[in-house]
Structures are given as structure tokens and as C-alpha cells.
N, C-alpha and C positions, 0 to 999 in steps of 0.2 A: 748747319756753323758750332764749330769747334766751342764750348765754356770755356773760359778760363777765372780762372782762380784766382783772385790776390794774394798776395804771397804774404801780405797782412791780416787777411781775413783766416789763412792756413794757419798762422803763430796763436794767432788770438783765440781759433779753435783747442790747437793743442794746449796751450792753456789753461782754458775751460774744461777741456778734457782732463786735465794733471788733476786742477781742483775736484772735479768730480769725482776723480778716482781715489784721491784723498777720504775726500766727504764717504764714501762707500765703505773704503776701507774702517773710518769707523764708527760705521754705523753697520756695519758688520761682526766688530769686537763687538761693540754694545749689543749686539741680537746675541750672538754666542755666549756674552757670557751672564747677561741677565737673563736671558729667556725670550719669551715673544710674546706677541700685544701688549694690549693697554697695562695688564697686567703687572709687565715689567720697567714701568716707572714709580711702583713700589717700593723696588728691591733698591737695595745701594744707595748713594749718595744721595740721589734725589728722593727718596724714601725715607730716610733720615732726616733730612732737610724738612720733609713739612710733618714729619713727625713732632720733630723739635718745635715747628709752629703751632701744632695742636696743643702740646705741651705747655706752650708760653701762653697762648689763649687760655685753659684752665689756670693758670697762677694768677695772672692779670684777674683772673674775674671773681676766683677765689677769695683773693685777697681785699675786695672792695665790696665783696656781699654779691646775692643773686644780681643787683642793678649794673655793678660793675661787668658780670658775665656777659649781660647783655650789650652795654658799652663796647665789651671787647669783641662782642661776634661783626657788629655795625662797624668798627673802627676798622679790620682787622679785611671786610667785607671789600667797603672803599677803597683800600690800599689796592686792592687785588682784583677790583672789579667781578668778584665771585661773591657767592653768601656763603656763610656760616650758619648750621644748627646743632643742637646738642639734642643726641636721642638716648635717651633709656629702651637698655636693650630689648626691655619686655615689649618695645613697641609707641610708647607715648613718648612726644616730647617734653624735653626739658626747658630749653632756650630758644632764644633767636625766634624770628618773625613766624609767624603760622602756615607752617606748608604742609602741602601733600605728598608723600612721598613717592616713587613709582614702586610699582609689588617689585620689582628685582630687587632696588634698594632694599624695602622693607625684609625680604628674604635674605639680604644679606646679612641683614640684623638679628634676626630670628638664628642665624648660627652663629653669633657668638658667643663668649660665655653667660651662664645666669646667674640667679643667685645662690650661695652654696654657704655652707657652715664655714666659719674663720678657720684657714687652713690649719693642716697638722702636717707639720715639714717645711721646708722651704723656708724662703724668709720672714721674717718678722713681717707681719702686716702695720702700716703706720697707725696712731691712735686714729680711733672713732671708725676705722673700714669695715665696711660689710660687703664681704665676699669670697671669691674663691682666692686661696693663695697665688695661682698665679696668674690672678686678675688686678694683682696689687702691684704701686706703681715703685718704679726702680729707678732712683737717683733724679736728678734735677731739683727743681724749684719744689717746695712743699712736697717732693717724692711721686713729683711727674716724671716717669722716664720714660724709655722707649714704653712700644704698644705690648699690649696684653696679648697673651694667645694661648691656644690649645696643648701646646708642644715647648718642647725647648732643645736650644740648639746645641752644640757641642759645650762643655762644662758648666752648664745648666742654665746656659742665657738661652734667650729666645731667637728663632731660624731669624733670619733679615726678610724683614717683609711681611712676618705673618702676626695674622689678623685683621690687615689692609686689604682695601678692598675695592676696584675701580670699577663702576659701571656706566655701559654707553646708551642711550637711549635716542630713538629714532626721530620721534614726532615727541615734542620738540626734539632738533640736536641738540644733547646737553652730556656734560661728563657729572658724574656723582661717584665724589669719593668719599669712604669712609674711611676714619680714625679710631681706632679704641684706646679709650680713656677712661680712668674711674671714679665713679659718682661717689664724694664721701660723706660725711656726717651733716656737710653744711648744706645739700640737697635733700630734696623733702625724701626723695626715695635713693639712700645710698645703693650701690652695687655697679654693676657692667656697664657702661655706656659708649657712645659712638659719636665720635665730632663729624657732623657729613658736611662736604662744602659741595656746592653746587656751582660749575663754572658752564656759563651760558654757550660761550665762545671761546675760540683756540687764543686768544688773544689773552683771556682773563685764567686760563691754564698754564699757557706762557709765564706769566706776571707768579700764579699761584708757586709755581716751581720755580720760579725766581732764575728762571735761564733767560730772560730777554738781555742781562749785561752779558752773557756769553755768545749770542746771536749778534749782539754789536761786535763784540771782539772779533767773531767770526768775519763777518760783514766789513770791517774794516782793515783786518789783514787784507781780505780779496779785493779794497777799495787801494790799497798801499801796493800791493802786488799790479792791478794794474796802472796805477803810477811810475811804479818803476820799468815796466814793460811797456808801455807806450812809446812813452819817449824811444827806448833803443829799437821797436818796431817801424816807426815811425821814421827813425834817421836812415834804418837799413832798405826800408820801400825805397824811402824817398831819390836817394843814391841812386837804385834798382831805377826807377822809374827816371834818371838823368840819362842814364846810362843807354837803358832801352832807346830813348828821345834822340838821343847821339847816334847810336850805331843804324836807327832808321833812316836818318838825314844823312849819312855819311853813304848808307847803302843806296839814297835817291841823288847819290851825287856831289851834295856839298860839305865838299872836303873843310870848309872854313869853321865846322862844327866843333865847339869845344865843349868838354865835360868840366865841373867843379871839382880842384882836385884836393882839397882842402882837409878831407879825411886823412886819417893818421893810421890806417887797417888798408886790409887786403883790399875792402873795393877803393879806398885810394887810391892804393896803388894800380888796381885793373883801372882806376879813369885816366890815369896818366899814360898807362902802357894806348889807350886807345887814341888820347891827345897825339901822344906821338906817331900813333898809325897812320891818325888824320892829316898829320901834317907831311909825314913822308907820302902819303898818296896825292896828297893837294900839291906838292912838290914836284910829282912824278909826272901827275894829269897835265897839272899846267906846263912843267917842261915839253910834256908829246904836243899839245894842241898849239904850242910855241914854233914848236919845231914844224908841225905840220904848217902852220898858217906862212913860217920862212920860207919852207919848199913852195907851195902855193903859188906865195909872192915871185920867188926867184923863177916859178915854170911860166910861167902869166905873161912875160914877155919871149920869150922864146916860141913858145906854141901859138902866140900872138903872129908871130915871122910864121911860123911853118901855117898857119891859117892861109896867109897871104899867097905864100908862096905856092899852095896849094892848088889854090883856085886861078894863080895864073899859069901854073903849070897844066891844070885840066883845060883853061881859055884855050893853050897854045900847042896842046898835044895833040897826036897824030889819032883821028879819030876811033883806029884799032886799038889807040891804048887809054881812051878816055874812060872807059868802064873801069878800067883797073885804078887811072886817077883816083875817078870818086870814089873809089873803095877806101882809099890812104885817106883822102878828103875828109871822107866822114868818121876815120876812125881817130885822125887829127882832132875833130868835131867830139868826140867822143871825151877824149882826153880835156879839152877844155873846158866841156861841163862840168868834167872830174875836179878838176883845179880852182874852178870858180863854185863849189860846191863845198870844198874843203875851206877854200878862201873862206867864203859867208860865214859857217861853223865854226871856223877857229875865233873870226872876229866876234859872234857871238858869246861865244864862250869865255872870250877873253875879256867882253867889255859887262861881264854881269857886274863886276863891282862898279864898273862905271857908268850904268843906266842912268840918263837920266831923267825922273819920273816928274811928268809934267799933263796937266787935263790935256784929253786928246779924241777931238771929235769922232766918234765910229760912223756917220754917216760921210762926211767927207775921205775917209782914211779908205773907207768901203770903196767908195767910187772910185779912187784914185786905184787900189788895190785892181778891182776887175778894168778897169782903162788897159792895164798892162798886161793883165794873164786872161781874158777872157774879150777877144775882139769881136767872139762870136755871138757874143749876149746868150750863150747857154744856162749861166747861173741864176736861176731865181732869186732877188733879192728883193727882203722883208726888213728893211733895217728901220730902226726906232728915229725919230729926227731930233735930233738937241739932246743927245744920251753924250756925256763925256766920259770917259774911262783915264784911269789914272796908269800912264805905261809910257815907254820910251819909244817915241815916234817911228823912227829909222827900224827898232825891231820889232815893231809891232807890224808895218809893213811887211817885212821880211814872213814872220812867222805868219799871216793869213796867206800871201801870196803862194810861201809852199803848200797850206793846207786847198787853195783853189786849184794852183797846179795839179796838186794830186790828185784832186776829186776827175779834174777835167782828161788827166791824162790814163785814167786805171779803170772809172768807172763804167767806160763804153761811149761811143757814139749816141746811143738811142737813149742812157741811162738821163735822169732827170735830177738836178744839182741844185742845191736851194743853199742860199745864206740866210740865217737872220738874228736877228739883234735883239735882245728883251733884257731885263732889270729884274732884280728879285733881292731882297734882305742887301743892298749896301753893293751889291753886285752888278757886273756886267757882262753876259753869256754871249758871246759869237760862235753861233753855229755853223757848222758846211756838213751838210749831211747828201748823199746820192743813195740811188736803189739798183747802183749798180754788184759784181758777184759778192762786192765784201773781202774779209781775208780770212784765213784758217781760224779757230779760235785761238790755238794753241800757241798763234803767233801773235793774240793783242799783246802780251805781259810784255813783249820784246819790241815791239815797234817803238822808236825813238832813240836804239838803240846807235851808235857811229856804226853805218854802211852793213846796217840787219836791213833783209828783206823778205818778204815770205815767200816771194818765188825764186825756188833751187837755180835759175839760170836768167841772167843779167844780158837781155840781149838789145837788140837796136828797136825792136818795135815797141818794149815794156818799157826802156829807159829808165833814166835814174839808178844812181850809187848808191841807195841808202843813206841819206844825207837829211833827205826832205823834210821828214817827223822830227830827227833830230837836232836840227836848227829851230823847229817849232818848240820843242821842248824847253830849248836852251833859252831861247829868245824869252820864249814866255814866262820865264822862272825868271828872268832876269829884270821884267818887268811887276814882279811881284806874283804872279798869276801862278794859273797851274793847266794841266789840258788833260782832259780825257776821250780816250779812243773808245768806240764799240760797234758792233755791228747790228745791225737795223734788222727788225725780225719784218716779214719775213726773209727778205735781204736786202744789201747797203750797207751803207758803211758813214760811219757819222762819229765826227771831232767839235769838242767845245772848248773854248776858252774862256776861263773864267780869269775877270782882271778886276779890281776893286773901282766901284764907282768913284767917280771924281766929285769934291761938294762946290 
């Protein structure tokens, strides 16, 4: 079976792909500009923001003494769901909760600047600072500026991200970040130091870099895009569904179907065109049916008189001519059958809107049909007593009569024919089936079209003009039901009429 993907799914998928493409472009830009790996997080605006956080902690702590530094570390840790520790680059902890840092983090500490004589050259050191000139603070509160480093950038400044490090551990999965800060005379051991941050999970890392507002902004933009796109997609797909249902109904012969044409765009114009097409088809088809009905009605009287005349002629004709007169009488009989079926078909078609639906006793109606169509009682009946269907009695009698007549005519003299009635899910099913030759599979879809017959020739032996099943379909449709025809396995033919169960 061919898979059908709704248009709403396709448009939504394209929207999602578009957003993913924009995200991939942004990620590629970041990747090419700031490098690869976790170290890229410490470069550029993110790294400078984190360094400013470290400088702020040191400024707050030093303004209140050693106890103030401990409080600043705890307070910032609560705010970001991370833990902050201050270490001397010699390896011993200066402030924060006692912690054993991983070996990889301790190795990064050892790569930082060590003690050295107060500098020769470079910017002057703050009062009371003991260490190398390049480790001296630059700007910011109390002289705590950007991170110290072992090298300088253009114009004497330090390269972006120099001196910072980030380490990921597997067991447990944690992120450790180091930011170089100077330790002044207020500390027991002045010199170069490192503020170490431990982020135990991704949320802490996101809060640490203060990117949650940006993620919220991106999510809000995505949600706003959906709010703008969903009504548009829903309106288009709803209009297309209405058009699809209407065209399918028109293809089934329901020419009174109309499409809502309130839209003021191309889809609304298409709906108006479909409505005009359906209206013209309804006019043409109803005019044709009315014409056929009028012709059949007008032909009824002269053909009836012709039948009487040929019977009288056959009775009075010379024995040598009686065979020829009998042939003429059979031809007139065929004409009478054609006219009667035409009249029945047009009546059933024109009464679609006039059908009077009432509860109909199925077993009584089946008995009436079989008494007229099956005088030799060839049909095996399995009715369900007390079952009532919502239908127009006259149209339903005509439909079941044609189904029984077709089975008796085409199944063969030795075929077994059965008529069964069952109820299921608020519906009544009347099934007429046989074990005859059936019909070609290619002809099943066309059964029910006016004047269509599976046989290539219409003879007296087979009879019929191809209106029987057309009458069945039209009559059942007027009763609000439907007909399904299939071939049986290994052979045979089956017709099922579905009607609403009367309450």
C-alpha cells in the first residue's frame, strides 16, 4: 500500500529542517571562529564573562576578609549549582570546601605561573603583590582584571583565553574549569592562584556560563515560529482536505456536494471552481436521467401495445411464419426489459433526495423479494428475525430484487446461492453470494456503472442491459447505505449491502 504523507507533516518537517540548518550554521560559525573542543568555551565572550565572575568573587572576598571570600564562593555556588574553590598554583587549597581535585586538574595547576621576583618591565604591580609581572592584575575591582598568562597578545595584552583551562572527567562525569587569579598580601601565601569551578552536570555548566536566558530566547523564537506557522499550515491542509473529500464524493456521483468557499486566496478560488463544476455536473446528469426517464415512460405504452400485437400475430400467423414472429416477439420483449430497467434506474436516481427513510423489517422484506424473484426456492436464506434497518422500503425491495435476480441469472443452474442477514456495530448487513463463475477482477471496480457489463456481448442467453447493479447502488445510496461487490475464493460472487440499524 502506498504511504501518504500529510501536507502538514511535510511543511512542518521543512520548518524543522530550516531551523536545524540555521542552528548548524551558527554552530559551524562558532566552531571555525573559536576552535574545537571544550577549550573553545573559554575563548571569546563566554570566557571573558566567566573570568569576570572570578574577578568579582575575588573582589567581594577581599573586601570582607577571608571569611568574606568563603561566603562569596558559597553564594556563587548556590546561584549556579556549581562549586567554587581557590587554589594556589603550588597545589594547596586556599579557600572553599575541602576537595580532592582530579590529577588532570592538578596537572593544569602545575602549568600555571609560579612564584617569581617582582617584575622587571611591564606594568607596575599593585601594592603588596608578590609574583611575576605577567601575573599581575590588570584593571577591574581592586586590580583584578583578565586572566594572567605566560604570553602576551598584540600590543602587550594577553591572548584571549590564555591561562584558563577546562577538564572533563569520566567517573564521575564532571566538568572542572580553572581561571587564573592573583593572590595578594591578604592571603597567607601570596602569588599566582587559580579559581577552580566544579560543574557536576550540564545544567550547572549552562548556568555557569549564563546561557540559559539565550536558550530560553531561542526556545521562545522557535515556539513563536510554531505559533505563526501552525495556523497557516492548519488552514491550508483543512481547505485541501475539504477539497479532497468533495472531489471524492463528486467522483462517486454525489453531485450535490459543495466546498466551503470563504477563503480569499487561490484555494478559495479553487473551491468555487469545484462548486461550479459540481453544479453543472449535477444539472447535466439530472437532465440526462430525467430525459431517460421521460423517454422510457413514453416508450412504455407503444412497446406494451407492440407486445400484445406480436402475441396476437403469433397466435394467428401461418405455421411457416410463426418462428419469425416468435423472434420478433422476443426482440420486443428485450426492448420492454430495457425500457423497464431504464425507468427503474431513473426513478431510483431521481428519488435520492426524496427517499423516505423509516424502520423496515428485514425478514419480511426478504420474504417478499424471494416470493417474487425465486419461485423455485433456489436461494438459501439465513435471516435474523426482528432486525430493522433504516431505509426506503420501495428502494430497498428494488435493490435486493436486482441482487437476487442477478445471482439466479449469472451463477448457473447448479450454483449454490445464499442470502444472509447480520448486524454489527449499529449496521445491518444483507449479503447475497453464490459459488458461480464470478466476474473478471478488472471489472469489479466498474460494476454499478450504467450499461456496463463484464460480458463483451449482450445476448438473449445472458440477458440484462447492465443496469441491475446501477439500480442497486443508486437505491442503496438513497437509503444512506453502501454496496460492496467482491469475488469469492476459490470462485463465486458476493454482494454486501450495508444499512443503518433502526432503533
